[in-house]
N, C-alpha and C positions, 0 to 999 in steps of 0.2 A: 128949721122946719120941724124935726122931731127932737130938737135939743132938750136936754134936761141936765140939771147939776149933778145927778147921780150916774149919768151915762159916761163914766170915765174909767180909766184903767184901775184906779184905786178900788172902786166899787166892784169891778170885775174880779179883782184879786180877793177881796173880802168874801164875795159870794162863792168864788172858786175854792177857797179854804173850807167853807161849809159843805159845799158839794163834795170836795174830796174826802172829808171825814165821813159823810153819809154814803158815798160810794165804797169806801174802804170797809165800813161796817157791813154793808150789804154783801160785798164780795166775800168777806171773811166768814160771815155767818152762813151764807150760801154755800161756800166751800165746805164748811163743817157739816152742813145738812146733807150735801151730796155725798161726802165721804161716809157719813153714817148710813145713808140709804144704799150706797154701792161701795161696800167696805173694800179697801185695798188690803191684800193678804199681808203685805210687809208693814202695814201700819195699824197696830191694834189700838183702838180707841175705847176708853173706859165707858161702861154702860151706867155708871153711877156718878153723880146723882141723877136721878131719873128726870128731875125738873129742868136740867140744863138744856135739853133740846128744845122744850117749850119756850124757855127764856130766850135763847138764841133766835128762835123763829119769831118771836114777839119783836125783838130788836130789828130782825130782817124786814118784817112787814112794816113796822113803824118808820124806819129810816127810809125804806122804799117808797112809802106813801108820801113822806115828807119831801122826797126828791121832785115831785111834780111842781109844787109852787117855787121850789128853789131853782129848778131848771127854767121855768118860765121867767123868773126874775133875772137869771143869768143871761138868758137869750134877749130879753128886753134891753138889758144893760149893753150887750155887745152888738145889738141889731144893725146899727149903721155900719159896723165893720164887715158884717156878713154879706152886705149887698153894695159894697163899694165899687166904684168904676175907675179904672178897668179891673175886671174881677181877678185877673192873674197878671202879675208884674214880672214874672220870670220863672225859671224852672224850680228854684227852691220854694218860691212862693206858691207855685202850683202844688208841690208836695204838701206843704203846710195846709193849704186850702182843702186838699183831698183828706188829709187826716182830720181836720176839723169837721168836714162833712160826715166822715165816718163816726166820729165822736159824737156829733149831734144826733145822727140817726140812731145809733145804738143807745144813747143816753135817753132818747125818747121812747124807744121801743121796749127797753127793759122794764121801767116802772109800769108802763101801760099793760104789758103782758102780765106782769106780776099782780097788778090790781085785778085784771080779769081772772087770773088764777084764784085769787082770794074770793072772788065772786062765783067761782066754779062755772064760768062761761068761757067756752073754747070755740070761737068762731073761725078757727083755722084747722087745717088738717095735719099740722106737724105735731111732734111731740113736745109738749111745753117744757118738761124738765130738761131734755137734751138741748133744746134750742136756747132756752134761758141760760143754762150753764155755759154753752158755747159763746153766746153773746156776751156774757159776763167777762170771759177772757178777751174777747175783741175790745170790749169797752175799756178794760183795764190797760190793754196795750195802747189804745188810742189816747187814753187819759195820760199815761206816762209819756208818750210822744208829745202831746200837747204841752205838758208841764216842762219837758225839756226844751221845747222851742220857746216857750214864754218865760223861761227862768230868769233872764235879765229884768223883765218888767216885774216879775214876782218878787225878786230880791229888792228892787227899788221901792215897791209899794207894801211889802209885807208888814212892817211895823209903823209905817208912816200914818200919822193922824191926818185928819182933813186939812189942818193948818200946815202940817209938815210936808205934805205930798208935794213932789216936784210938779212943775208945770206939765200938763198932759197934751203933748203935741199930737199924739195918736187919736185922741178923742176929738180934738178940734178938726183934724183932717177928715175924720169920718162924718163929721156933721156937715 
């Protein structure tokens, strides 16, 4: 019904690699920005070169904006697995599904709030900076948990070309 030749584990791993790099760039540049704006007394950071902050913020905004189409592509690729039946197949599966729900929610909220911040439109009552920073930590934790759970599939498909990829039983079950 919603079958597609690119809706398989290999494509999910390829998109996951790109998303992982973009999220890591956003997290590291955001952490740098946060520490510069709220300095830690035990961590002196250099104030020179002066262009470094602008450069890291440019990377942060570009990578954060690029996350939107990448996230949509990843969600389209794994869509059948998100809505499989039965939704939970056991206690460990329930934990994995909960971590994926947290990952998807924070992965969608972070770039959207970031883009709204760039537009300087704040339709919420909470502090953007504190919430964005806290959600970044939640997102990285959920991402690391997701990577740990999916590590066997990631290893199997990491370097596999389209012709070399093993048969994808998970994708056929999801369809």
